[in-house]
PDB file of N, CA, C, O and CB in Angstrom:
ATOM      1  N   MET A   1      23.107 -22.040 265.805  1.00  0.00           N
ATOM      2  CA  MET A   1      23.283 -22.420 266.881  1.00  0.00           C
ATOM      3  C   MET A   1      24.605 -23.848 266.772  1.00  0.00           C
ATOM      4  O   MET A   1      24.736 -24.689 265.883  1.00  0.00           O
ATOM      5  CB  MET A   1      21.749 -22.703 267.404  1.00  0.00           C
ATOM      6  N   LYS A   2      25.487 -23.631 268.168  1.00  0.00           N
ATOM      7  CA  LYS A   2      26.857 -23.909 267.360  1.00  0.00           C
ATOM      8  C   LYS A   2      26.623 -25.734 267.678  1.00  0.00           C
ATOM      9  O   LYS A   2      25.499 -26.225 267.791  1.00  0.00           O
ATOM     10  CB  LYS A   2      28.673 -22.935 268.225  1.00  0.00           C
ATOM     11  N   SER A   3      27.781 -26.463 267.772  1.00  0.00           N
ATOM     12  CA  SER A   3      27.553 -27.575 267.444  1.00  0.00           C
ATOM     13  C   SER A   3      28.259 -28.291 268.826  1.00  0.00           C
ATOM     14  O   SER A   3      29.392 -27.890 269.094  1.00  0.00           O
ATOM     15  CB  SER A   3      28.076 -27.867 265.957  1.00  0.00           C
ATOM     16  N   LYS A   4      27.638 -29.362 269.750  1.00  0.00           N
ATOM     17  CA  LYS A   4      27.867 -30.151 270.917  1.00  0.00           C
ATOM     18  C   LYS A   4      29.136 -30.188 271.003  1.00  0.00           C
ATOM     19  O   LYS A   4      29.429 -30.888 271.973  1.00  0.00           O
ATOM     20  CB  LYS A   4      27.326 -31.429 270.954  1.00  0.00           C
ATOM     21  N   SER A   5      30.153 -29.746 270.422  1.00  0.00           N
ATOM     22  CA  SER A   5      31.561 -30.022 270.282  1.00  0.00           C
ATOM     23  C   SER A   5      31.767 -28.224 271.179  1.00  0.00           C
ATOM     24  O   SER A   5      32.034 -27.841 272.318  1.00  0.00           O
ATOM     25  CB  SER A   5      32.247 -30.399 268.208  1.00  0.00           C
ATOM     26  N   GLU A   6      31.522 -27.723 270.143  1.00  0.00           N
ATOM     27  CA  GLU A   6      31.754 -25.997 270.691  1.00  0.00           C
ATOM     28  C   GLU A   6      30.768 -25.873 271.949  1.00  0.00           C
ATOM     29  O   GLU A   6      30.819 -24.752 272.455  1.00  0.00           O
ATOM     30  CB  GLU A   6      31.193 -24.599 269.313  1.00  0.00           C
ATOM     31  N   LEU A   7      30.025 -26.621 272.471  1.00  0.00           N
ATOM     32  CA  LEU A   7      29.571 -25.877 273.444  1.00  0.00           C
ATOM     33  C   LEU A   7      30.183 -27.084 274.754  1.00  0.00           C
ATOM     34  O   LEU A   7      30.384 -26.568 275.853  1.00  0.00           O
ATOM     35  CB  LEU A   7      27.730 -25.496 273.234  1.00  0.00           C
ATOM     36  N   ILE A   8      30.316 -27.820 274.695  1.00  0.00           N
ATOM     37  CA  ILE A   8      31.451 -28.988 275.295  1.00  0.00           C
ATOM     38  C   ILE A   8      32.619 -27.718 275.710  1.00  0.00           C
ATOM     39  O   ILE A   8      32.849 -27.100 276.750  1.00  0.00           O
ATOM     40  CB  ILE A   8      32.190 -30.472 273.775  1.00  0.00           C
ATOM     41  N   THR A   9      33.238 -27.694 274.239  1.00  0.00           N
ATOM     42  CA  THR A   9      34.570 -26.759 274.684  1.00  0.00           C
ATOM     43  C   THR A   9      34.466 -25.184 275.223  1.00  0.00           C
ATOM     44  O   THR A   9      35.432 -24.483 275.524  1.00  0.00           O
ATOM     45  CB  THR A   9      35.498 -26.635 273.367  1.00  0.00           C
ATOM     46  N   GLU A  10      32.876 -24.747 275.279  1.00  0.00           N
ATOM     47  CA  GLU A  10      32.773 -23.371 276.103  1.00  0.00           C
ATOM     48  C   GLU A  10      32.434 -23.676 277.609  1.00  0.00           C
ATOM     49  O   GLU A  10      32.533 -22.812 278.480  1.00  0.00           O
ATOM     50  CB  GLU A  10      31.545 -22.353 275.468  1.00  0.00           C
ATOM     51  N   GLN A  11      32.102 -24.725 277.808  1.00  0.00           N
ATOM     52  CA  GLN A  11      30.994 -25.342 279.301  1.00  0.00           C
ATOM     53  C   GLN A  11      32.895 -25.468 279.832  1.00  0.00           C
ATOM     54  O   GLN A  11      33.102 -24.492 280.553  1.00  0.00           O
ATOM     55  CB  GLN A  11      29.419 -27.622 279.097  1.00  0.00           C
ATOM     56  N   SER A  12      34.402 -26.447 279.665  1.00  0.00           N
ATOM     57  CA  SER A  12      34.615 -26.316 279.943  1.00  0.00           C
ATOM     58  C   SER A  12      35.491 -24.814 280.121  1.00  0.00           C
ATOM     59  O   SER A  12      35.777 -24.460 281.265  1.00  0.00           O
ATOM     60  CB  SER A  12      34.491 -27.174 279.887  1.00  0.00           C
ATOM     61  N   ASN A  13      35.874 -24.012 279.017  1.00  0.00           N
ATOM     62  CA  ASN A  13      37.172 -23.146 279.562  1.00  0.00           C
ATOM     63  C   ASN A  13      35.615 -22.619 280.610  1.00  0.00           C
ATOM     64  O   ASN A  13      35.864 -23.292 281.610  1.00  0.00           O
ATOM     65  CB  ASN A  13      38.391 -21.653 278.121  1.00  0.00           C
ATOM     66  N   LEU A  14      34.439 -21.972 280.908  1.00  0.00           N
ATOM     67  CA  LEU A  14      33.552 -21.323 281.858  1.00  0.00           C
ATOM     68  C   LEU A  14      33.935 -22.271 283.166  1.00  0.00           C
ATOM     69  O   LEU A  14      34.053 -21.614 284.200  1.00  0.00           O
ATOM     70  CB  LEU A  14      31.821 -21.331 281.345  1.00  0.00           C
ATOM     71  N   LYS A  15      34.180 -23.887 283.323  1.00  0.00           N
ATOM     72  CA  LYS A  15      34.246 -24.132 284.385  1.00  0.00           C
ATOM     73  C   LYS A  15      35.602 -24.087 285.122  1.00  0.00           C
ATOM     74  O   LYS A  15      35.562 -24.198 286.347  1.00  0.00           O
ATOM     75  CB  LYS A  15      33.684 -25.105 284.395  1.00  0.00           C
ATOM     76  N   ILE A  16      37.117 -23.896 284.354  1.00  0.00           N
ATOM     77  CA  ILE A  16      37.977 -23.021 284.843  1.00  0.00           C
ATOM     78  C   ILE A  16      37.895 -22.044 284.926  1.00  0.00           C
ATOM     79  O   ILE A  16      38.616 -21.614 285.826  1.00  0.00           O
ATOM     80  CB  ILE A  16      38.746 -22.989 284.545  1.00  0.00           C
ATOM     81  N   GLU A  17      37.110 -21.002 284.216  1.00  0.00           N
ATOM     82  CA  GLU A  17      36.908 -19.438 285.183  1.00  0.00           C
ATOM     83  C   GLU A  17      36.411 -19.689 286.338  1.00  0.00           C
ATOM     84  O   GLU A  17      37.057 -19.429 287.352  1.00  0.00           O
ATOM     85  CB  GLU A  17      35.868 -18.268 284.625  1.00  0.00           C
ATOM     86  N   LYS A  18      35.073 -20.285 286.396  1.00  0.00           N
ATOM     87  CA  LYS A  18      34.608 -20.945 287.663  1.00  0.00           C
ATOM     88  C   LYS A  18      35.798 -21.175 289.002  1.00  0.00           C
ATOM     89  O   LYS A  18      35.731 -20.578 290.076  1.00  0.00           O
ATOM     90  CB  LYS A  18      34.046 -22.435 287.139  1.00  0.00           C
ATOM     91  N   MET A  19      36.786 -22.110 288.651  1.00  0.00           N
ATOM     92  CA  MET A  19      37.581 -22.787 289.247  1.00  0.00           C
ATOM     93  C   MET A  19      38.497 -21.397 289.985  1.00  0.00           C
ATOM     94  O   MET A  19      38.730 -21.033 291.137  1.00  0.00           O
ATOM     95  CB  MET A  19      38.311 -23.899 288.180  1.00  0.00           C
ATOM     96  N   LYS A  20      38.812 -20.933 288.697  1.00  0.00           N
ATOM     97  CA  LYS A  20      39.824 -19.492 289.247  1.00  0.00           C
ATOM     98  C   LYS A  20      39.013 -18.662 290.037  1.00  0.00           C
ATOM     99  O   LYS A  20      39.558 -18.048 290.954  1.00  0.00           O
ATOM    100  CB  LYS A  20      40.441 -18.398 287.963  1.00  0.00           C
ATOM    101  N   LEU A  21      37.808 -18.533 289.845  1.00  0.00           N
ATOM    102  CA  LEU A  21      37.078 -17.428 291.207  1.00  0.00           C
ATOM    103  C   LEU A  21      36.818 -18.526 292.371  1.00  0.00           C
ATOM    104  O   LEU A  21      36.342 -18.078 293.415  1.00  0.00           O
ATOM    105  CB  LEU A  21      35.182 -16.496 290.716  1.00  0.00           C
ATOM    106  N   ASP A  22      36.982 -19.397 292.329  1.00  0.00           N
ATOM    107  CA  ASP A  22      36.702 -20.556 293.699  1.00  0.00           C
ATOM    108  C   ASP A  22      38.107 -20.068 294.611  1.00  0.00           C
ATOM    109  O   ASP A  22      37.913 -19.616 295.740  1.00  0.00           O
ATOM    110  CB  ASP A  22      36.790 -22.749 293.114  1.00  0.00           C
ATOM    111  N   ARG A  23      39.223 -20.154 294.190  1.00  0.00           N
ATOM    112  CA  ARG A  23      40.214 -20.117 294.458  1.00  0.00           C
ATOM    113  C   ARG A  23      40.400 -18.049 294.717  1.00  0.00           C
ATOM    114  O   ARG A  23      41.056 -17.448 295.568  1.00  0.00           O
ATOM    115  CB  ARG A  23      40.995 -21.092 293.280  1.00  0.00           C
ATOM    116  N   PHE A  24      39.822 -17.689 293.978  1.00  0.00           N
ATOM    117  CA  PHE A  24      39.868 -16.221 294.270  1.00  0.00           C
ATOM    118  C   PHE A  24      38.672 -15.995 295.475  1.00  0.00           C
ATOM    119  O   PHE A  24      38.917 -14.918 296.019  1.00  0.00           O
ATOM    120  CB  PHE A  24      39.548 -15.275 292.756  1.00  0.00           C
ATOM    121  N   PHE A  25      37.724 -16.498 295.949  1.00  0.00           N
ATOM    122  CA  PHE A  25      37.264 -16.262 296.953  1.00  0.00           C
ATOM    123  C   PHE A  25      38.128 -17.087 298.447  1.00  0.00           C
ATOM    124  O   PHE A  25      38.243 -16.670 299.599  1.00  0.00           O
ATOM    125  CB  PHE A  25      35.849 -16.586 296.614  1.00  0.00           C
ATOM    126  N   SER A  26      38.592 -18.310 297.841  1.00  0.00           N
ATOM    127  CA  SER A  26      39.566 -19.016 299.225  1.00  0.00           C
ATOM    128  C   SER A  26      40.049 -17.760 299.855  1.00  0.00           C
ATOM    129  O   SER A  26      39.812 -17.069 300.846  1.00  0.00           O
ATOM    130  CB  SER A  26      41.129 -20.128 298.758  1.00  0.00           C
ATOM    131  N   LEU A  27      40.964 -17.789 298.660  1.00  0.00           N
ATOM    132  CA  LEU A  27      42.611 -16.888 299.078  1.00  0.00           C
ATOM    133  C   LEU A  27      41.646 -15.455 299.510  1.00  0.00           C
ATOM    134  O   LEU A  27      42.413 -14.960 300.336  1.00  0.00           O
ATOM    135  CB  LEU A  27      44.191 -16.500 297.200  1.00  0.00           C
ATOM    136  N   TYR A  28      40.596 -14.626 299.459  1.00  0.00           N
ATOM    137  CA  TYR A  28      39.970 -13.320 299.636  1.00  0.00           C
ATOM    138  C   TYR A  28      39.598 -13.610 300.882  1.00  0.00           C
ATOM    139  O   TYR A  28      40.120 -12.879 301.724  1.00  0.00           O
ATOM    140  CB  TYR A  28      38.836 -12.838 298.673  1.00  0.00           C
ATOM    141  N   LEU A  29      38.712 -14.612 301.377  1.00  0.00           N
ATOM    142  CA  LEU A  29      38.023 -14.959 302.854  1.00  0.00           C
ATOM    143  C   LEU A  29      39.252 -15.040 303.847  1.00  0.00           C
ATOM    144  O   LEU A  29      39.334 -14.525 304.963  1.00  0.00           O
ATOM    145  CB  LEU A  29      37.097 -16.568 302.875  1.00  0.00           C
ATOM    146  N   ASP A  30      40.231 -15.844 303.148  1.00  0.00           N
ATOM    147  CA  ASP A  30      41.449 -16.313 304.279  1.00  0.00           C
ATOM    148  C   ASP A  30      42.020 -14.685 304.479  1.00  0.00           C
ATOM    149  O   ASP A  30      42.384 -14.473 305.636  1.00  0.00           O
ATOM    150  CB  ASP A  30      42.960 -17.694 303.503  1.00  0.00           C
ATOM    151  N   LYS A  31      42.155 -13.511 303.547  1.00  0.00           N
ATOM    152  CA  LYS A  31      42.852 -12.338 303.677  1.00  0.00           C
ATOM    153  C   LYS A  31      42.486 -11.386 304.175  1.00  0.00           C
ATOM    154  O   LYS A  31      43.215 -10.721 304.910  1.00  0.00           O
ATOM    155  CB  LYS A  31      43.179 -11.957 302.845  1.00  0.00           C
ATOM    156  N   PHE A  32      41.038 -11.020 303.855  1.00  0.00           N
ATOM    157  CA  PHE A  32      40.053  -9.767 304.261  1.00  0.00           C
ATOM    158  C   PHE A  32      38.462 -10.947 305.585  1.00  0.00           C
ATOM    159  O   PHE A  32      37.541 -10.280 306.054  1.00  0.00           O
ATOM    160  CB  PHE A  32      39.109  -8.802 301.938  1.00  0.00           C
ATOM    161  N   GLY A  33      38.495 -11.827 305.757  1.00  0.00           N
ATOM    162  CA  GLY A  33      37.396 -12.591 305.708  1.00  0.00           C
ATOM    163  C   GLY A  33      36.980 -11.867 307.499  1.00  0.00           C
ATOM    164  O   GLY A  33      35.919 -11.910 308.122  1.00  0.00           O
ATOM    165  N   SER A  34      38.009 -11.400 307.786  1.00  0.00           N
ATOM    166  CA  SER A  34      38.189 -10.758 309.601  1.00  0.00           C
ATOM    167  C   SER A  34      37.365  -9.781 309.282  1.00  0.00           C
ATOM    168  O   SER A  34      36.192  -9.733 309.653  1.00  0.00           O
ATOM    169  CB  SER A  34      39.890 -10.084 310.394  1.00  0.00           C
ATOM    170  N   LYS A  35      38.051  -8.761 308.421  1.00  0.00           N
ATOM    171  CA  LYS A  35      37.767  -7.450 308.178  1.00  0.00           C
ATOM    172  C   LYS A  35      36.245  -7.142 307.367  1.00  0.00           C
ATOM    173  O   LYS A  35      35.841  -6.008 307.110  1.00  0.00           O
ATOM    174  CB  LYS A  35      39.004  -6.954 307.367  1.00  0.00           C
ATOM    175  N   MET A  36      35.625  -8.228 307.084  1.00  0.00           N
ATOM    176  CA  MET A  36      34.307  -7.975 306.149  1.00  0.00           C
ATOM    177  C   MET A  36      33.216  -7.763 307.412  1.00  0.00           C
ATOM    178  O   MET A  36      32.528  -8.749 307.676  1.00  0.00           O
ATOM    179  CB  MET A  36      33.847  -9.510 304.936  1.00  0.00           C
ATOM    180  N   ASP A  37      33.064  -6.876 307.994  1.00  0.00           N
ATOM    181  CA  ASP A  37      32.007  -6.450 308.547  1.00  0.00           C
ATOM    182  C   ASP A  37      30.894  -6.561 308.099  1.00  0.00           C
ATOM    183  O   ASP A  37      30.712  -5.884 307.087  1.00  0.00           O
ATOM    184  CB  ASP A  37      32.084  -5.514 308.759  1.00  0.00           C
ATOM    185  N   HIS A  38      29.356  -7.632 308.720  1.00  0.00           N
ATOM    186  CA  HIS A  38      28.293  -8.106 307.733  1.00  0.00           C
ATOM    187  C   HIS A  38      27.819  -6.042 308.139  1.00  0.00           C
ATOM    188  O   HIS A  38      27.184  -5.638 307.166  1.00  0.00           O
ATOM    189  CB  HIS A  38      26.871 -10.016 308.362  1.00  0.00           C
ATOM    190  N   GLU A  39      27.936  -5.247 308.877  1.00  0.00           N
ATOM    191  CA  GLU A  39      27.246  -4.349 309.335  1.00  0.00           C
ATOM    192  C   GLU A  39      27.332  -3.030 308.369  1.00  0.00           C
ATOM    193  O   GLU A  39      26.546  -2.138 308.051  1.00  0.00           O
ATOM    194  CB  GLU A  39      27.665  -4.187 310.694  1.00  0.00           C
ATOM    195  N   LYS A  40      28.634  -3.351 308.078  1.00  0.00           N
ATOM    196  CA  LYS A  40      29.102  -2.047 306.589  1.00  0.00           C
ATOM    197  C   LYS A  40      29.760  -2.700 305.678  1.00  0.00           C
ATOM    198  O   LYS A  40      30.958  -2.911 305.489  1.00  0.00           O
ATOM    199  CB  LYS A  40      30.270  -0.632 306.913  1.00  0.00           C
ATOM    200  N   PRO A  41      28.466  -3.091 304.954  1.00  0.00           N
ATOM    201  CA  PRO A  41      29.228  -3.760 303.231  1.00  0.00           C
ATOM    202  C   PRO A  41      29.465  -2.464 302.368  1.00  0.00           C
ATOM    203  O   PRO A  41      29.540  -2.835 301.197  1.00  0.00           O
ATOM    204  CB  PRO A  41      27.895  -4.986 302.051  1.00  0.00           C
ATOM    205  N   ASN A  42      29.612  -1.116 302.455  1.00  0.00           N
ATOM    206  CA  ASN A  42      29.955  -0.427 302.013  1.00  0.00           C
ATOM    207  C   ASN A  42      31.169  -0.321 302.173  1.00  0.00           C
ATOM    208  O   ASN A  42      31.250   0.887 302.398  1.00  0.00           O
ATOM    209  CB  ASN A  42      29.403   0.250 302.141  1.00  0.00           C
ATOM    210  N   THR A  43      32.462  -0.814 302.234  1.00  0.00           N
ATOM    211  CA  THR A  43      33.541  -0.901 301.931  1.00  0.00           C
ATOM    212  C   THR A  43      34.071  -1.445 300.744  1.00  0.00           C
ATOM    213  O   THR A  43      33.330  -2.006 299.937  1.00  0.00           O
ATOM    214  CB  THR A  43      33.903  -1.309 302.717  1.00  0.00           C
ATOM    215  N   LYS A  44      35.586  -1.305 300.518  1.00  0.00           N
ATOM    216  CA  LYS A  44      35.980  -1.461 299.554  1.00  0.00           C
ATOM    217  C   LYS A  44      35.977  -2.775 299.205  1.00  0.00           C
ATOM    218  O   LYS A  44      35.832  -3.331 298.117  1.00  0.00           O
ATOM    219  CB  LYS A  44      36.911  -0.920 299.497  1.00  0.00           C
ATOM    220  N   ILE A  45      36.173  -3.204 300.374  1.00  0.00           N
ATOM    221  CA  ILE A  45      36.240  -4.794 300.865  1.00  0.00           C
ATOM    222  C   ILE A  45      35.413  -5.846 300.020  1.00  0.00           C
ATOM    223  O   ILE A  45      35.459  -6.763 299.201  1.00  0.00           O
ATOM    224  CB  ILE A  45      35.642  -4.926 302.409  1.00  0.00           C
ATOM    225  N   TRP A  46      34.531  -4.947 300.910  1.00  0.00           N
ATOM    226  CA  TRP A  46      32.794  -5.535 299.883  1.00  0.00           C
ATOM    227  C   TRP A  46      32.360  -5.346 298.566  1.00  0.00           C
ATOM    228  O   TRP A  46      31.670  -6.026 297.807  1.00  0.00           O
ATOM    229  CB  TRP A  46      31.479  -4.898 300.351  1.00  0.00           C
ATOM    230  N   GLN A  47      33.057  -4.006 298.447  1.00  0.00           N
ATOM    231  CA  GLN A  47      32.644  -3.799 296.906  1.00  0.00           C
ATOM    232  C   GLN A  47      33.400  -4.905 295.661  1.00  0.00           C
ATOM    233  O   GLN A  47      32.951  -5.297 294.584  1.00  0.00           O
ATOM    234  CB  GLN A  47      33.144  -2.104 296.529  1.00  0.00           C
ATOM    235  N   LEU A  48      34.396  -5.115 296.183  1.00  0.00           N
ATOM    236  CA  LEU A  48      35.303  -6.342 295.200  1.00  0.00           C
ATOM    237  C   LEU A  48      34.583  -7.769 295.437  1.00  0.00           C
ATOM    238  O   LEU A  48      34.072  -8.423 294.528  1.00  0.00           O
ATOM    239  CB  LEU A  48      37.195  -6.555 295.784  1.00  0.00           C
ATOM    240  N   TYR A  49      34.621  -8.174 296.877  1.00  0.00           N
ATOM    241  CA  TYR A  49      33.455  -9.307 296.559  1.00  0.00           C
ATOM    242  C   TYR A  49      32.393 -10.108 296.321  1.00  0.00           C
ATOM    243  O   TYR A  49      32.095 -11.247 295.961  1.00  0.00           O
ATOM    244  CB  TYR A  49      33.358  -9.553 296.665  1.00  0.00           C
ATOM    245  N   LYS A  50      31.727  -8.591 296.819  1.00  0.00           N
ATOM    246  CA  LYS A  50      30.177  -8.236 295.939  1.00  0.00           C
ATOM    247  C   LYS A  50      30.691  -8.382 293.626  1.00  0.00           C
ATOM    248  O   LYS A  50      30.155  -9.142 292.819  1.00  0.00           O
ATOM    249  CB  LYS A  50      29.573  -5.602 296.664  1.00  0.00           C
ATOM    250  N   SER A  51      31.330  -7.793 293.470  1.00  0.00           N
ATOM    251  CA  SER A  51      31.099  -7.858 291.821  1.00  0.00           C
ATOM    252  C   SER A  51      31.688  -9.316 291.466  1.00  0.00           C
ATOM    253  O   SER A  51      31.370 -10.050 290.531  1.00  0.00           O
ATOM    254  CB  SER A  51      32.037  -6.493 290.857  1.00  0.00           C
ATOM    255  N   LYS A  52      32.591  -9.511 292.434  1.00  0.00           N
ATOM    256  CA  LYS A  52      33.061 -11.026 291.704  1.00  0.00           C
ATOM    257  C   LYS A  52      32.065 -12.190 292.045  1.00  0.00           C
ATOM    258  O   LYS A  52      31.706 -13.033 291.223  1.00  0.00           O
ATOM    259  CB  LYS A  52      34.663 -11.588 292.305  1.00  0.00           C
ATOM    260  N   LEU A  53      31.663 -12.136 293.346  1.00  0.00           N
ATOM    261  CA  LEU A  53      29.972 -12.576 293.219  1.00  0.00           C
ATOM    262  C   LEU A  53      29.179 -12.921 292.266  1.00  0.00           C
ATOM    263  O   LEU A  53      28.696 -13.984 291.875  1.00  0.00           O
ATOM    264  CB  LEU A  53      29.222 -11.760 293.525  1.00  0.00           C
ATOM    265  N   LYS A  54      29.103 -11.258 291.796  1.00  0.00           N
ATOM    266  CA  LYS A  54      28.432 -11.268 290.825  1.00  0.00           C
ATOM    267  C   LYS A  54      28.224 -12.270 289.403  1.00  0.00           C
ATOM    268  O   LYS A  54      27.355 -12.765 288.685  1.00  0.00           O
ATOM    269  CB  LYS A  54      28.723 -10.295 290.651  1.00  0.00           C
ATOM    270  N   GLU A  55      30.075 -12.136 289.632  1.00  0.00           N
ATOM    271  CA  GLU A  55      30.498 -12.572 288.172  1.00  0.00           C
ATOM    272  C   GLU A  55      30.715 -14.293 288.321  1.00  0.00           C
ATOM    273  O   GLU A  55      30.895 -14.910 287.272  1.00  0.00           O
ATOM    274  CB  GLU A  55      32.123 -11.668 287.629  1.00  0.00           C
ATOM    275  N   TYR A  56      30.698 -15.087 289.679  1.00  0.00           N
ATOM    276  CA  TYR A  56      30.332 -16.014 289.835  1.00  0.00           C
ATOM    277  C   TYR A  56      29.474 -16.679 289.858  1.00  0.00           C
ATOM    278  O   TYR A  56      29.474 -17.888 290.087  1.00  0.00           O
ATOM    279  CB  TYR A  56      30.541 -16.108 290.233  1.00  0.00           C
ATOM    280  N   GLU A  57      28.215 -15.696 289.520  1.00  0.00           N
ATOM    281  CA  GLU A  57      26.585 -16.454 289.575  1.00  0.00           C
ATOM    282  C   GLU A  57      26.400 -16.123 288.275  1.00  0.00           C
ATOM    283  O   GLU A  57      25.287 -16.513 287.922  1.00  0.00           O
ATOM    284  CB  GLU A  57      25.196 -15.822 290.705  1.00  0.00           C
ATOM    285  N   GLU A  58      27.127 -15.452 287.200  1.00  0.00           N
ATOM    286  CA  GLU A  58      27.055 -14.983 285.302  1.00  0.00           C
ATOM    287  C   GLU A  58      27.042 -16.799 284.946  1.00  0.00           C
ATOM    288  O   GLU A  58      26.287 -17.628 284.440  1.00  0.00           O
ATOM    289  CB  GLU A  58      29.125 -13.734 284.336  1.00  0.00           C
ATOM    290  N   LEU A  59      28.841 -16.714 285.788  1.00  0.00           N
ATOM    291  CA  LEU A  59      28.990 -18.223 285.085  1.00  0.00           C
ATOM    292  C   LEU A  59      28.436 -19.573 285.329  1.00  0.00           C
ATOM    293  O   LEU A  59      28.440 -20.519 284.541  1.00  0.00           O
ATOM    294  CB  LEU A  59      30.141 -18.555 285.159  1.00  0.00           C
ATOM    295  N   ASN A  60      27.931 -19.526 286.604  1.00  0.00           N
ATOM    296  CA  ASN A  60      27.081 -20.684 286.939  1.00  0.00           C
ATOM    297  C   ASN A  60      25.650 -20.493 286.075  1.00  0.00           C
ATOM    298  O   ASN A  60      24.978 -21.450 285.690  1.00  0.00           O
ATOM    299  CB  ASN A  60      26.825 -20.738 288.657  1.00  0.00           C
ATOM    300  N   ARG A  61      25.308 -19.090 285.840  1.00  0.00           N
ATOM    301  CA  ARG A  61      24.119 -19.270 285.146  1.00  0.00           C
ATOM    302  C   ARG A  61      24.465 -20.098 283.273  1.00  0.00           C
ATOM    303  O   ARG A  61      23.886 -20.919 282.560  1.00  0.00           O
ATOM    304  CB  ARG A  61      23.395 -17.487 285.153  1.00  0.00           C
ATOM    305  N   LYS A  62      25.628 -19.317 283.192  1.00  0.00           N
ATOM    306  CA  LYS A  62      26.048 -20.032 281.712  1.00  0.00           C
ATOM    307  C   LYS A  62      26.369 -21.514 281.966  1.00  0.00           C
ATOM    308  O   LYS A  62      25.807 -22.314 281.218  1.00  0.00           O
ATOM    309  CB  LYS A  62      27.496 -19.298 280.962  1.00  0.00           C
ATOM    310  N   ILE A  63      27.005 -21.886 282.697  1.00  0.00           N
ATOM    311  CA  ILE A  63      27.637 -23.635 282.479  1.00  0.00           C
ATOM    312  C   ILE A  63      26.005 -24.275 282.955  1.00  0.00           C
ATOM    313  O   ILE A  63      25.879 -25.483 282.758  1.00  0.00           O
ATOM    314  CB  ILE A  63      29.446 -24.315 283.996  1.00  0.00           C
ATOM    315  N   SER A  64      24.809 -23.560 283.543  1.00  0.00           N
ATOM    316  CA  SER A  64      23.869 -24.341 283.817  1.00  0.00           C
ATOM    317  C   SER A  64      23.464 -24.242 282.317  1.00  0.00           C
ATOM    318  O   SER A  64      23.320 -25.242 281.613  1.00  0.00           O
ATOM    319  CB  SER A  64      22.887 -23.953 285.023  1.00  0.00           C
ATOM    320  N   HIS A  65      23.315 -23.148 281.938  1.00  0.00           N
ATOM    321  CA  HIS A  65      22.351 -23.062 280.180  1.00  0.00           C
ATOM    322  C   HIS A  65      22.939 -24.321 279.230  1.00  0.00           C
ATOM    323  O   HIS A  65      22.172 -25.215 278.871  1.00  0.00           O
ATOM    324  CB  HIS A  65      22.823 -21.194 279.017  1.00  0.00           C
ATOM    325  N   LEU A  66      24.187 -24.321 278.898  1.00  0.00           N
ATOM    326  CA  LEU A  66      25.324 -24.732 278.090  1.00  0.00           C
ATOM    327  C   LEU A  66      24.938 -26.552 278.980  1.00  0.00           C
ATOM    328  O   LEU A  66      25.106 -27.584 278.331  1.00  0.00           O
ATOM    329  CB  LEU A  66      27.249 -23.574 278.449  1.00  0.00           C
ATOM    330  N   GLU A  67      24.493 -26.583 280.302  1.00  0.00           N
ATOM    331  CA  GLU A  67      24.423 -28.043 280.303  1.00  0.00           C
ATOM    332  C   GLU A  67      23.165 -28.675 279.652  1.00  0.00           C
ATOM    333  O   GLU A  67      23.004 -29.780 279.133  1.00  0.00           O
ATOM    334  CB  GLU A  67      24.509 -28.503 281.701  1.00  0.00           C
ATOM    335  N   TYR A  68      22.408 -27.734 279.822  1.00  0.00           N
ATOM    336  CA  TYR A  68      21.070 -28.214 279.477  1.00  0.00           C
ATOM    337  C   TYR A  68      20.985 -28.464 277.567  1.00  0.00           C
ATOM    338  O   TYR A  68      20.501 -29.403 276.935  1.00  0.00           O
ATOM    339  CB  TYR A  68      19.871 -26.879 280.142  1.00  0.00           C
ATOM    340  N   TRP A  69      21.483 -27.546 277.214  1.00  0.00           N
ATOM    341  CA  TRP A  69      21.545 -27.757 275.590  1.00  0.00           C
ATOM    342  C   TRP A  69      22.642 -28.822 275.610  1.00  0.00           C
ATOM    343  O   TRP A  69      22.135 -29.828 275.113  1.00  0.00           O
ATOM    344  CB  TRP A  69      21.997 -26.261 274.561  1.00  0.00           C
ATOM    345  N   ILE A  70      23.731 -29.035 275.905  1.00  0.00           N
ATOM    346  CA  ILE A  70      23.868 -30.020 275.663  1.00  0.00           C
ATOM    347  C   ILE A  70      23.541 -31.724 275.362  1.00  0.00           C
ATOM    348  O   ILE A  70      23.756 -32.604 274.528  1.00  0.00           O
ATOM    349  CB  ILE A  70      24.190 -29.728 276.012  1.00  0.00           C
ATOM    350  N   SER A  71      22.771 -31.452 276.857  1.00  0.00           N
ATOM    351  CA  SER A  71      21.848 -32.270 277.402  1.00  0.00           C
ATOM    352  C   SER A  71      21.048 -33.224 275.757  1.00  0.00           C
ATOM    353  O   SER A  71      21.146 -34.381 275.347  1.00  0.00           O
ATOM    354  CB  SER A  71      20.669 -31.081 278.469  1.00  0.00           C
ATOM    355  N   LYS A  72      20.200 -31.811 275.177  1.00  0.00           N
ATOM    356  CA  LYS A  72      19.711 -31.300 274.031  1.00  0.00           C
ATOM    357  C   LYS A  72      19.817 -32.562 272.764  1.00  0.00           C
ATOM    358  O   LYS A  72      19.425 -32.324 271.622  1.00  0.00           O
ATOM    359  CB  LYS A  72      20.596 -29.896 273.738  1.00  0.00           C
TER     360      LYS A  72
END
């Protein structure tokens, strides 16, 4: 088991990664949002978006778990 300070450091690093992905989504949607047709979700634009969204969801899950363990 990691110490509380190690958990906080890991949480901080994950939050930094999350902020980078937030920025990616903002820029990506600004650039490609008009080209993202919801009726054709199998394009390369959608594939990248979906892969980054999975990464984002995984980061959120890890951050939530760390918050739980830090609070204990």
